[in-house]
Steps between C-alpha positions, in 0.01 A plus 500: 500500500245266665514135411220382277325169549544232241234486228393147595451606862284793395303280261429248776359775723295643210351162408377427852200721420245288310382783273857581401569130442195478273612803300853355475368166372267666251791706372700180457207342313491795262860428401383174343814310604428186704844493664459862610155423641627197695781715641240751614295221662811378681572853623146543633510159669834580661384844615194345660698229675389212279732230378477384140762224539520398138129543420591747229826337399507299181752341269609688188277296269194540722571870539520539123168320457342712769618816324352382171164415661504828691553698180228303323260573785580872499464517121163325509371720780612811313319383186188455714538849642590362845797507733618330817497687829586426859250596768464431867303187579171571669489402862259222590233613744 
């Protein structure tokens, strides 16, 4: 039986494509869980060779507050008939 590659290795290759990374992040947004979304952002950054070095790390209390604010934002947007989405930034000419 051939050896399979580790999931994380496959994910890193998959997320090197910007369109796949966008779809991955939008899927994470749809989950509505801030910790899950930040994990997805970390994965995309890692796959694309970026270093987050603590940018997305927070203490437990701050993380809890972020989750509360995140859920409030998503609830408000839903009530307004809106949602968050990730898209590729337009390139400056």
